[in-house]
N, C-alpha and C positions, 0 to 999 in steps of 0.2 A: 496470397494468404487466404486461408479458408477456416471456417469454424468446424470443429469435429466434436462429437459427443464423448464425454468422459464417463467414468464408471458410476458416478452418482446421478447420471442423466443430464447434468448441466453441460454446457458447451465451453470449449476453450479454443482460442485461435492458434493455428499452427503457422509458424513463420518458416517457410521453406529455406530462405537464404541463411538464417541463423541455425536452422535445424533443431528448433525447440518449440514447445508449446508455451503459451503465455501463462497458463496455470497447470496444475497437476492433472495428468491423464487419469489418475486414480480418483478424481473428483474435484472439479474446479470450485464449485460452490462450497463443498466441505472444507477444502484447503483455505479458501478466503476467510470463512467464518472462524475456523479453528486458529489459524496462525495469526491473523491480523486483528479481527474483531475481538475474539475471546482472550487469546493469550497476550495481545497487545493492549488495545484500548480498554477493555473491561477490567483488566488487571490494573492498569494505571488509575482508572477511576476509583476502584476499590481501595487502592493504596493511598491515593491523594485525598479522597473524600470530596473532590470538587465536582461541579456540575457544568463546567466549561472546559473545553480542550482544543488545543491546536495540533493538527496532525500534518506531518510531511511524508508524502509517499514518493519513494524513488522507483520510477517505472510505472506510470499511471496506466499505460496499456489500454485495455478494453473498458476500464472504469469499474470493474466488478467490486474491487475493494471499497471504492468510494460509495457505490450504490448500497452495499450491505451496511456500511457505516452510517450513511445518511438515513437509511431506513430505520436502523436501530436507535440512533440518537433522537430522531424525530418522535419515536414512540416513547422514549424515556426522558423527555424534557432536558436533554443535554445540548448546550450551546456549542456548536461545532464551527471551527475555522479550519478549512482543509485546503492544502496546497499539494498538487501532484506535479512532479517533474517528468517530462516526457519529451525527449529529443526528436522523436518521430511520431507525432500524434496520428492516430487512425482517423479515418473519415467518419462523419456521422452516419453515412449510409452503411458502412461496414459494421459499426457498433450496433446499429439497429437490428442486425441479423443474429445477435448473440442469444436472444431468447431470455435475457436476464429479467425481463418484465415478469416472468413467472414467479420470481422469488421475492419481489418487493412490492410495496404499495404502488398502485397505478399512478397516483399523483407524483411520487418520487421519479418514476420512470419517465413520465411525460415531461416533467420539468427538466430532467437530465437531457433528453433529446433536444428540447427547445433551447436550452441555455448552453449546451456544449460549445457551439461555435463562438459564443460570446466569452466563455470561460477561458479560451485559449489566450493566455497572457493578460486577461482582465479579470479582476475579482468580481464575482456576481453574488447577489443575494439569491441563494438557491431556493430555499423553502423554510419558512418560519425562522428559526434561530441558526440557520446554516449559511455560511459564506464559503465560496468555492472558487478556486483558480487552478488552471493547468499551465504551468510554466513551460513554455516550449524552448527548451535549452538543454545543453549537455550538463551533467551534474557538476563538473568542475568549473563551469561558467556561471553557475547559479550563485546569486548573492542576494541577501535580504537583511533588513534590520529586524525582521520578525524572529521570534523564538518559539520553539515547538516543544510539545510535551510527549509526543509519541512519533516514532518513525516506523513506517511500513517499508521495509527494504525488500522490494519485489523485482529486482533486476534478474535478467537471465542468469542461468547457472555459470559458475566460474569457468567451466570448461569452454563455454561459448562466448563469454563476455568477461575475461579476466581483469580488464582495467577497472571494472566496477567494484572489485573486491580487494583492491590494494589498500595498504595503510594510508597512502596519500588521499584516496577518495574517501575512505571512512573518516579520516581526520577532518577533511573539508566539511563533511556532513555534520560531524559532532559539534562543530563550532556554533551551529544554529540551535542547539538544544538547551533547554532549561535544566538546572540541577534536578535530579530525580526523574528525568525523562527516560522513557522506555523505548528501546530499539528491538524490533522483532523481525526475524526473517525465517523462511522455511528451511534454510540450510544450517549445518553446523560442521565446521572443520577445525582442525588444529590451528591453521593459519588465521582463521577468522577469530577464534577465541583469543589467541595471543595478541592480535591487532587491537581488539576491543579492550582487553586488559591494559595494554600499553597506553590507551587513550583515556584511562580513568573510569572504566565501566566495571561494574560487578556482573559476572557472568553466571547464567543459569542454563542448564540443559532442561528444556521443557519437552513433554511428549509431543511427537510430531503428528502431522496430519496423516491420513491414510496413505500408505506407501513409503512413509519415512518414520523411523523409530524415534528420532529426536529432532529438535529444532533449537535455535538460539534465541534467548531473551537476555538482553543486557540493560542494566540500569546505570545511568550516569551519576556518579558520586559527586 
């Protein structure tokens, strides 16, 4: 695996065995902030009026979504509880090559690299009002008594990882969500919309990140 530069200057990791990039080649940083931070987290905060949030990320990967979220919540006095699921966690040495330190506060980046090994299967006090854990597990084996307000669904595309986009997998994830929780992902397909509707979600077509016309946002009723 190696990092490659995307259209906005930020890097993404290319996974040769899967045949896909971890983030959009049209702009990794743009996609992360648009899809997950803005269309997901900030939307939920505006709708709920709350100042604390629990986020579940499916596909922690390089940690870019977490870094952008931790950076933004720390600047805006939001209490964050963040759990990422990642069956095949990357090494600290590989993640350090990402260059994501250019986009976030130095203290956030330094804490991320320092605490990443501890966060694998152990919740850590990350920085200020942020708790963080990376659950090293397959999604269908994940179980918790915790409940979440926002889901960042950042699995590889359905063509490469079809098992992640099935009704069974989506149903498993949805059981961990609070009423009013928001589910966001970069993709939108007929099958995905039908699955989320059948699970009791209200579906929205939101503007997509660069390179995609639309994306999915779903709210648990």
